[in-house]
Structures are given as C-alpha cells and as structure tokens.
C-alpha positions in Angstrom: 178.4 -42.4 136.7 177.8 -38.8 137.9 179.4 -35.4 138.1 180.0 -33.9 141.6 180.3 -30.2 142.2 182.1 -28.7 145.2 181.8 -25.1 146.3 185.0 -22.9 146.3 185.7 -19.4 147.4 185.0 -16.8 144.8 188.3 -16.2 142.9 189.7 -12.7 142.7 190.7 -12.9 139.0 187.8 -12.2 136.7 188.9 -15.0 134.2 189.0 -17.6 137.0 185.6 -16.3 138.1 184.1 -17.0 134.7 185.7 -20.4 134.4 184.6 -21.6 137.9 181.0 -20.2 137.9 178.5 -22.9 137.7 175.2 -21.8 136.2 173.6 -24.9 137.7 174.5 -24.1 141.3 174.7 -20.3 140.8 178.0 -20.4 142.7 181.7 -20.8 142.0 182.5 -24.5 142.0 184.9 -27.2 140.9 183.8 -30.5 139.4 184.8 -34.2 139.3 183.4 -37.2 137.5 182.7 -40.2 139.7 182.2 -43.8 138.5 181.1 -46.4 141.1 180.4 -50.1 141.1 176.9 -51.3 140.7 176.2 -51.4 144.4 177.7 -47.9 144.9 180.0 -49.2 147.5 183.4 -48.5 145.8 184.5 -45.5 143.8 186.1 -47.0 140.8 187.1 -43.8 139.0 187.6 -40.2 140.1 188.5 -37.7 137.4 190.9 -34.8 138.0 189.3 -31.6 139.4 188.2 -29.2 136.7 186.3 -25.8 136.7 182.6 -25.9 137.6 181.5 -24.4 134.3 182.4 -27.5 132.3 179.4 -29.7 131.5 179.4 -33.4 132.7 179.3 -34.8 129.1 182.2 -32.6 128.0 184.2 -33.7 131.1 183.4 -37.4 130.2 184.6 -36.8 126.6 187.9 -35.2 127.8 188.7 -38.3 129.9 189.3 -40.6 126.8 188.2 -43.8 128.5 189.5 -47.2 127.3 187.2 -49.8 128.7 188.7 -53.3 128.9 185.9 -55.5 127.6 182.6 -55.5 125.9 179.3 -55.7 127.7 180.0 -52.9 130.1 176.9 -50.9 131.1 177.1 -47.4 132.4 174.2 -45.7 134.0 174.0 -41.9 134.0 171.6 -39.0 134.1 170.3 -37.0 131.2 173.6 -34.9 131.2 175.3 -37.9 129.5 172.7 -38.4 126.8 174.3 -38.8 123.4 177.5 -40.7 124.5 178.3 -43.4 122.0 181.2 -45.7 122.7 182.0 -48.9 120.9 182.1 -51.5 123.7 179.9 -49.7 126.2 176.1 -49.6 126.6 175.2 -46.3 128.1 171.8 -46.2 129.8 170.0 -42.8 130.5 166.4 -42.0 131.5 163.8 -41.4 128.9 163.2 -37.7 128.6 159.6 -36.3 128.6 159.0 -34.0 125.7 157.0 -30.8 126.0 153.3 -31.4 125.8 153.5 -35.2 125.6 152.9 -37.4 128.6 155.2 -40.4 129.1 153.4 -43.8 129.0 153.3 -45.7 132.3 155.9 -48.3 131.2 158.4 -45.6 130.4 157.8 -43.9 133.8 158.3 -47.3 135.5 161.5 -47.8 133.5 162.8 -44.3 134.7 161.8 -45.2 138.3 163.8 -48.5 138.2 166.8 -46.7 136.6 166.6 -44.0 139.3 166.6 -46.6 142.1 169.8 -48.0 140.7 171.4 -44.7 140.0 170.8 -43.3 143.5 173.6 -45.6 144.7 176.1 -43.3 142.9 174.6 -40.4 144.9 175.1 -42.4 148.1 178.7 -42.9 147.2 179.1 -39.1 146.6 177.5 -38.5 150.0 180.0 -40.9 151.5 182.9 -39.0 149.9 181.5 -35.7 151.1 181.5 -36.9 154.7 184.7 -34.9 155.0 183.6 -31.4 156.0 186.2 -29.8 153.8 184.5 -31.3 150.8 181.0 -30.2 151.6 181.7 -26.6 152.8 183.2 -23.8 150.8 186.8 -24.8 150.0 189.2 -22.0 151.0 192.6 -23.6 150.7 194.4 -22.1 147.7 197.5 -24.3 147.6 198.2 -25.8 144.2 196.8 -29.3 143.8 194.9 -29.2 147.1 191.5 -29.6 145.5 192.5 -32.9 143.8 194.3 -34.2 146.9 191.4 -33.6 149.2 188.9 -35.2 146.8 191.2 -38.3 146.4 191.4 -38.6 150.2 187.6 -38.4 150.5 187.2 -41.1 147.9 189.8 -43.3 149.5 188.2 -43.0 152.9 184.8 -43.8 151.5 186.3 -47.0 149.8 188.0 -47.9 153.1 184.8 -47.5 155.1 182.7 -49.5 152.7 185.3 -52.3 152.6 185.7 -52.3 156.3 181.9 -52.4 156.7 181.7 -55.4 154.4 184.4 -57.3 156.4 182.6 -56.6 159.7 179.2 -57.7 158.4 180.5 -61.1 157.1 
C-alpha cells in the first residue's frame, strides 16, 4: 500500500491552493491510495482522488475498509504507522530514533521489507506510464482527475495480465 501524488496546475482560488499544496512535494498535487497484490502486478484498489495536502494515513482512515477475512497482511511505509485494524496485520519499517543506532537484525528486516514494498512503487510507475499522469495535469473538467487515474490503473492491470499470458 502506498500513496501516489500527481502534479496539478496551480489553482487560481486561494482556498483550493491551500487544499492542494503538498508540503512534501512543495507543489500543488492531488493524491490517491494504491493497494497492489504481493507481486505488484495488479492494482487491487485505487482510492478516489483527493487534495495533495491530505496525509496518507488520514486518507486510509477515510476509506473505511472492510477486509473480507482474517490473516491479511498489508505492507506500508512509515506514513501508515499506527494503523490498527481487527483482522489485518499491518507491517511497517522499524524507525530509527535520534541518537540511537539500529541493530543489524533490524536493519536487515527493514531491507527485506523494502525489497517487497518496492513492488508497489513499480506498479505506481506502471500506472504513470501515461504521460498525462506524470506531467502537470492541466485538464480542469469535473471528474477528469479520477477518470484518468482509473484509466492508468486499468491499462497497467491489462499490460501485466497480458505479459503473464504471453510468458506462459
């Protein structure tokens, strides 16, 4: 699981500017939450598009997920630290505290987790193959941000399914 930010044109309205300004990117952005399968081949969930100033954890809390069974494991970055769901095990990296060195076994655990989590980043990269998603989005039509992101996720899923069929 990860949040993905996309650049948008700077809004004229000052209220919209404040809502869409991402302190992380230092630009005006919109954000979606992406959940992939464990291989990172398929996008399983894509949230609706929200303002870039909303934190990833807050966006996750707003979605009100109802996971179907117990034993589900979600991997995320430190932005999702503190999420507590009944039937979901949430795994995040171990944070290094100021002035304290992490032991080697914790560093190794973080490395292994990062090697698995990078697959989500690859899926996001596959979605952003559409140039309209990686460049500054200038289309102002209502609902266009959501539609284009859904098209990008759908094309990524189609490509990965097609690739799997060709390779077998």
